[in-house]
N, C-alpha and C positions, 0 to 999 in steps of 0.2 A: 466532572473536573478533568482537565487535560494537563498532563505533565510531560514535558519534552526533555529528553536526555540525548546529548550528542556525543558520539564516540568517533573521533576522526572526522570523516565527512558523512557519517551515517546517523540518522535520527531514529530513536526508539521512543515510543509513546506509552504512557500509562493512562488508560481511560477508566475513570472510576465512577461507580454508581454509589448508592447510599452506603453499602457495606463492603462490596467487593469490586474488583477491578480486573481488567485484562491488559496484557502487554502486547503492543502492536510492533512486531519485528524485533530482530536482535541486531547484532553488529559483528565486525570481524573478530575472530577467535581470540586475539590478544587482549581484547577488552572484556572477556567473558566474566572473570571474577569481579571486576569493577562494576559491571552491569548487575550481577547478582547482589553485591553488597548494597547497591543503590536502591534496589526494588524489593529486597527480601521481606520487608515489613509492611507491604502494601496490599495484603490480602488478594493476591492475584490468583484467578481461577483458571486462566487459559492463556496460552501464547498463540496469538493470531499472526500468521505470516501473510503479507500482502502479495508476495511472489517468491519464486524459488531461486533467485540469484544468491550466490554464496555470501555476499556481504550482508544479506538480510537473514540468512538461515544458519550462519556458521556456529552460533552459540545455542542453537535451538535444543539440541540434545542435552547440553550441559544445564541450561536453565530449566528445562523440563524435569530433569532428574533432581536438581537441587530444590525446586519448589513443589515437586510432585504434582505437576499440572499437565493437562493434555496439550498437544500441538495441533492447531487447525490451519488448513490452507485449502486452496482449490486443487482438485484432483489432477487437472491438466498440467500442473507444475510439479507434480510428484517426481517425474522422471529427472528433473534437474538436481535432485538430491544426490544421485549417484552419477549422473551424466550432465555436468554443468553446461556443456556446449551442445546439448541435444536439440535445442531450439536455436537455429542460426540467427545471429544478430546482424543488423545493418546499422550504419552510422548516419546520423542526421547532421552532426557537426564535426569539426576537426578533433575536439575532445572525444567524440564518439568513436572515432577511428581507434584511438588508444584503448578505449573501454572495450571495444569489440575484440581486440587482441587479448585483452586480459580475460574476458569471458571464454574465449576460444581455448586458452591454455590453462584455465582454472582447474585446480585439483578438487576432487570431491571433498565435501565437508564430512565431519563425523556423522555416520549414517544414523538415520532415525526413521521410524514409520509414523506418518501422521495419524493421529487418533481420531480426528474429525475432518471430513471433507465439507467445505462450505460452498453454498450456491447462492446465486443472485436472489435477493429478497429475504434471505434467511434472517430471522431475528436472533438477538444475542441475549435475551432476558434470562435464559437458563444459566448463563455464566455471570449473572449479577449486574449487567450493564444494559442500558437501553441503546439500541442501534440496529441497523440492518446492513447486510452485505450488499455491495454494489459491484456489479461486473465491470471491470476496466481493462479488458484484454487489449493486447497490442504490443506493449512493452514486452510482455510474455503472454503465452496463451492463457495462463491461469491467473493473471493479475486481477486483484480485487481491491476494493476499498471499503471503508466503513462510514455510514451516514448516521448521524445522531439526531434526536429530536430537537436539539439546540442548533441544528444546521451546521454542525462541524463535520468536515469532510476529510477523512484520512485516505489519501490516494496513492500511497506507496510511490513507485517510480513512474506512474502514469502522467505525472507532472514533476518537473525538477526545477528548483529555484537556484540554478547555478549559472544561468545566463538570462538576459532579458527575454529570450524566446520562450522560456518556460517549458517547452516541449521536451520529452525524453531525448537524451543524447543518442540513445540506441533503442532499437525496436526489433521485434520479430515479425510483426505484421503491420505494415504502414497504414493500411486502410483502417484496421481496428484501432491502431494507436491514435489516428486522427479523430475517429468517432469518440473514443474515450476522452481525449483532450477536449473536444467540443462539448461533451456532456458536462465535464467539470466546469468549463468556462460559463456554460449556460445555466448551471445550477444556481440556486439562491443561497449558496453556502455563506455563512457569516465568517467562517475561517477555513482555510485549506491547509492541511498538514501533509507535508511531503517527506519522502525518504531521504532527500538531500536538499539542504538549503533551509532558509528561514521560512516560517509559516507566512501565508498571505491572508490578510483580513479584508473584509468586504470593501472598506473605504480605499483600499490600495489602488493607485492609479493604473497599475499593471492590469488588474482585473477589469477595470472600466474600459481600458483600451482594447483588451482582448474581446470583450463583449461586442464592441463596435466592429472589430475585425471579423468575428464569427457571427454574422447576422443570422437571425433565426431562419432556418430552412428545414421544415419538417421532414423533407426527404433525406436529410443528412443525419437525423437523430436515430441512434441505434435502438434496437429493441430494449436494451437495458434501460435507456433513458425514458422510453415510452412507459415501461413498467413502473419506473420511479415516479413519473408524472401521475400515473393512475393512483399510486399509493398516496401521493399528496392530495389528490382530488377527493379520495375517499375519506381522508382525515377531516377535510373541510366540511 
């Protein structure tokens, strides 16, 4: 089961298994207690961070301490906890220019040490939910997503539903960002859950048009997508 909670322009998700659940991302610090009160009875076993930008990690320390749960993220984004501007960002849209300046002048959030470093293909059963980690670098070096057996795809800021373009407004590595965006578009996800904006479901015309725009070209598929395809083949 998937539950979406929006705080300002940030989305947080609770992904539940039969008994336990994980929290995917947090929100700006001013919403910390509201987030805690919302999720405190949901048997959450882990906080999973899709990437290290402040608007996604600002409440991480608070939530971790209140719920007594580990924090998990990709190691490449650990530096952003203390140095928010360590990965130089570029803008894709006019809004992105504003966002780049915000990241550049962002103050560090309350410091925390990640308890778990996640890698592509890693399974989440030990935390009570079914799913795999999916590498989605580009927006940041350590951007990751979660793919579930129900074909739900949690993609963080590798896709943003704040404009018809859907691409991230800002990015650290443009080629990687394009690869990750391509992989999301070409996946057979039934639902795509993003860090900003409403979820997109399979029947959405935006996804259909994006699939036509991004015609399959195996030379453009990143290693992460190839590995994902192999995982699906083995299941069949």
